[in-house]
C-alpha positions as CSV (number, residue, x, y, z in Angstrom):
1,X,-44.7,42.5,-40.5
2,X,-43.9,39.0,-39.8
3,X,-45.2,37.6,-36.5
4,X,-41.8,37.2,-34.9
5,X,-40.8,40.8,-35.8
6,X,-44.2,41.9,-34.4
7,X,-43.6,40.1,-31.2
8,X,-40.1,41.6,-30.8
9,X,-41.4,45.1,-31.5
10,X,-44.1,44.7,-28.9
11,X,-41.6,43.5,-26.3
12,X,-39.2,46.4,-27.1
13,X,-42.1,48.8,-26.8
14,X,-43.2,47.4,-23.4
15,X,-39.6,47.5,-22.2
16,X,-39.4,51.2,-23.1
17,X,-42.5,52.0,-21.2
18,X,-41.2,50.1,-18.2
19,X,-37.9,51.9,-18.3
20,X,-39.7,55.2,-18.6
21,X,-41.7,54.3,-15.5
22,X,-38.6,53.5,-13.6
23,X,-37.4,57.0,-14.0
24,X,-40.5,58.1,-12.1
25,X,-40.0,55.7,-9.1
26,X,-38.6,57.2,-5.9
27,X,-36.0,55.0,-4.3
28,X,-37.0,53.5,-1.0
29,X,-35.7,55.6,2.0
30,X,-33.0,53.9,4.0
31,X,-34.3,52.4,7.2
32,X,-32.3,54.9,9.3
33,X,-33.5,57.3,12.1
34,X,-33.6,60.9,10.9
35,X,-31.2,61.8,13.7
36,X,-28.5,59.6,12.0
37,X,-28.8,60.9,8.5
38,X,-25.9,63.4,9.0
39,X,-23.6,60.5,9.7
40,X,-22.1,57.9,7.3
41,X,-23.2,54.3,7.5
42,X,-20.6,51.7,8.1
43,X,-19.0,49.9,5.2
44,X,-19.5,46.5,6.8
45,X,-22.2,44.1,7.7
46,X,-23.8,44.7,11.1
47,X,-24.8,41.6,13.0
48,X,-28.4,41.4,14.1
49,X,-29.2,41.1,17.8
50,X,-29.9,37.4,18.4
51,X,-30.0,37.5,22.2
52,X,-29.8,39.9,25.1
53,X,-27.6,37.4,27.0
54,X,-24.2,36.8,25.6
55,X,-23.9,33.5,27.4
56,X,-24.9,31.8,30.6
57,X,-23.9,33.8,33.7
58,X,-22.5,30.8,35.5
59,X,-20.3,29.9,32.6
60,X,-19.0,33.5,32.5
61,X,-18.3,33.5,36.2
62,X,-16.4,30.2,35.9
63,X,-13.9,32.0,33.7
64,X,-14.1,35.0,36.0
65,X,-15.0,37.2,33.1
66,X,-16.5,40.2,34.9
67,X,-13.8,40.4,37.5
68,X,-11.1,40.3,34.8
69,X,-12.7,43.0,32.8
70,X,-13.4,45.3,35.8
71,X,-9.7,44.9,36.9
72,X,-8.5,45.8,33.4
73,X,-10.8,48.8,33.4
74,X,-9.5,49.9,36.8
75,X,-12.9,50.1,38.3
76,X,-13.0,51.5,41.8
77,X,-15.5,52.2,44.6
78,X,-17.4,55.5,44.0
79,X,-17.2,55.5,40.2
80,X,-20.1,56.2,37.9
81,X,-20.4,53.8,35.0
82,X,-22.8,53.1,32.1
83,X,-23.4,49.5,30.9
84,X,-24.5,49.8,27.3
85,X,-26.4,46.9,25.9
86,X,-27.0,45.7,29.5
87,X,-29.4,43.0,28.5
88,X,-30.5,41.1,31.6
89,X,-27.7,42.6,33.7
90,X,-24.7,40.3,33.9
91,X,-22.3,43.3,34.1
92,X,-24.8,45.7,35.6
93,X,-25.2,43.9,38.9
94,X,-21.4,43.1,39.2
95,X,-20.5,46.7,38.4
96,X,-23.0,47.9,41.1
97,X,-21.2,45.7,43.7
98,X,-17.8,46.9,42.5
99,X,-18.6,50.7,42.7
100,X,-20.4,50.3,46.0
101,X,-23.0,52.5,47.7
102,X,-21.2,55.7,46.7
103,X,-21.0,54.8,43.0
104,X,-23.7,54.6,40.4
105,X,-24.5,52.3,37.5
106,X,-26.7,53.3,34.6
107,X,-28.0,50.2,32.6
108,X,-29.0,51.0,29.0
109,X,-30.5,48.9,26.2
110,X,-32.7,49.2,23.2
111,X,-34.8,46.3,24.2
112,X,-37.7,47.3,26.5
113,X,-38.3,43.6,27.3
114,X,-34.7,43.1,28.5
115,X,-34.9,46.3,30.6
116,X,-38.2,45.1,32.1
117,X,-36.5,41.9,33.2
118,X,-33.5,43.8,34.5
119,X,-35.8,46.1,36.4
120,X,-37.4,43.2,38.2
121,X,-34.0,41.8,39.0
122,X,-32.8,45.1,40.4
123,X,-35.9,45.3,42.6
124,X,-35.5,41.6,43.7
125,X,-31.9,42.0,44.6
126,X,-32.5,45.5,46.2
127,X,-29.7,47.1,44.2
128,X,-30.2,50.8,45.0
129,X,-27.3,52.2,43.1
130,X,-28.6,51.1,39.6
131,X,-30.8,53.2,37.3
132,X,-32.2,52.0,34.0
133,X,-32.6,53.9,30.7
134,X,-33.9,53.1,27.2
135,X,-31.6,54.1,24.4
136,X,-31.8,54.6,20.6
137,X,-29.9,52.7,17.9
138,X,-27.9,55.9,17.1
139,X,-27.8,57.5,20.5
140,X,-27.2,55.9,23.9
141,X,-29.1,58.9,25.5
142,X,-26.6,59.3,28.3
143,X,-26.5,62.4,30.5
144,X,-23.5,64.7,29.7
145,X,-20.3,64.9,31.7
146,X,-21.4,61.9,33.9
147,X,-19.3,58.8,33.5
148,X,-15.9,57.5,34.6
149,X,-16.4,54.4,32.4
150,X,-18.8,53.4,29.7
151,X,-18.9,49.6,29.2
152,X,-19.7,48.0,25.8
153,X,-19.3,44.3,26.2
154,X,-19.9,41.9,23.3
155,X,-22.4,44.3,21.8
156,X,-20.6,47.0,19.7
157,X,-20.7,44.8,16.6
158,X,-24.6,45.0,16.8
159,X,-24.7,48.8,16.7
160,X,-26.3,49.7,13.4
161,X,-25.2,53.4,13.4
162,X,-21.7,53.2,15.0
163,X,-20.5,56.6,13.9
164,X,-23.6,58.4,15.1
165,X,-23.6,56.3,18.3
166,X,-20.0,57.0,19.2
167,X,-20.4,60.7,18.3
168,X,-23.4,61.1,20.6
169,X,-21.6,59.2,23.4
170,X,-18.7,61.6,23.5
171,X,-20.3,64.3,25.8
172,X,-21.3,61.6,28.4
173,X,-17.7,61.0,29.5
174,X,-16.3,63.2,32.3
175,X,-12.8,64.4,32.5
176,X,-10.6,61.3,32.3
177,X,-13.5,59.1,31.4
178,X,-13.0,56.1,29.2
179,X,-15.0,53.7,27.0
180,X,-14.3,50.0,27.6
181,X,-15.0,47.6,24.8
182,X,-14.9,43.8,24.9
183,X,-15.4,42.0,21.6
184,X,-14.6,38.8,19.8
185,X,-12.0,39.2,17.1
186,X,-14.2,37.5,14.6
187,X,-14.8,38.2,10.9
188,X,-17.1,41.2,10.2
189,X,-20.8,40.3,10.5
190,X,-20.2,37.2,12.6
191,X,-21.0,38.5,16.0
192,X,-17.6,40.0,16.6
193,X,-15.4,42.6,15.1
194,X,-11.7,42.7,14.1
195,X,-9.9,45.0,16.4
196,X,-8.5,46.9,13.4
197,X,-12.0,47.9,12.4
198,X,-12.9,48.9,16.0
199,X,-9.8,51.1,16.2
200,X,-10.6,52.8,12.9
201,X,-14.2,53.6,13.7
202,X,-13.4,55.0,17.1
203,X,-10.5,57.1,15.7
204,X,-12.7,58.3,12.9
205,X,-14.9,60.0,15.5
206,X,-12.0,61.4,17.4
207,X,-11.3,58.9,20.2
208,X,-7.8,57.8,21.1
209,X,-6.9,54.2,22.0
210,X,-5.5,53.9,25.5
211,X,-5.0,50.1,25.8
212,X,-5.6,46.9,23.8
213,X,-5.1,43.4,25.2
214,X,-6.0,40.0,23.7
215,X,-7.7,37.9,26.4
216,X,-8.8,34.4,25.3
217,X,-10.1,33.9,28.9
218,X,-12.9,36.5,28.2
219,X,-13.6,35.1,24.7
220,X,-12.1,38.1,22.9
221,X,-10.1,41.2,23.4
222,X,-10.2,44.2,25.7
223,X,-9.8,47.8,24.5
224,X,-10.4,51.1,26.1
225,X,-10.6,54.6,24.5
226,X,-10.7,58.2,25.7
227,X,-11.7,61.4,24.0
228,X,-9.1,63.0,21.8
229,X,-8.4,66.7,21.2
230,X,-11.7,67.2,19.3
231,X,-14.8,65.3,18.1
232,X,-14.9,65.0,14.3
233,X,-17.7,66.8,12.6
234,X,-20.3,64.4,11.2
235,X,-19.7,65.3,7.6
236,X,-15.9,65.0,8.0
237,X,-16.1,61.4,9.4
238,X,-14.2,59.0,7.0
239,X,-15.8,55.6,6.7
240,X,-13.5,52.7,7.6
241,X,-12.8,50.0,5.1
242,X,-13.6,46.7,6.7
243,X,-11.7,44.9,3.9
């Protein structure tokens, strides 16, 4: 056999061995919590968390952001509200003032460091109507039948398991409870989410859109949802096409 043919034969034989070996390899398991495996993954990029603080609090107050959002959400004294992705507490402390002594605010985040800082702030400012809870990427870990409003402000685009997260959030709403979402109407994966994708993902789980308003003064749009007639079974959830 000529040297060139010998070389080609050796390469072919090596390739065959390598391909045979590939059949024996087990694909790497997706980096998903076991509790989320019954749910589909989103067909879109998910932005990574780059900060627990959306922007400087003074800047947000200059445009009256929290007051605008709380007015749109019809927040009243005595309500119980969850602040998901609370970070260092921009909305948490303002919601606590809004609902008053007879109301309650639960601040939730998946960052223990952010919650530690928020805890020190709550103690420093003596805010007795706030409690703090650590959540999971696929489950906000909220008590059932508890909330008049659940706030998700400039954070939903960072939820890595949106279908599982929304499904697990469903029982936390009380009768008439609503989920409030503020997002930037930015391209998918760029620290915002087109409102059409937001609507689709909520509706896929069984929620109903109550209101949608474009508000440049709060750097995005305002939307709120309530539970529909029934929560979609995990294996019946249809993944939204983000285009």
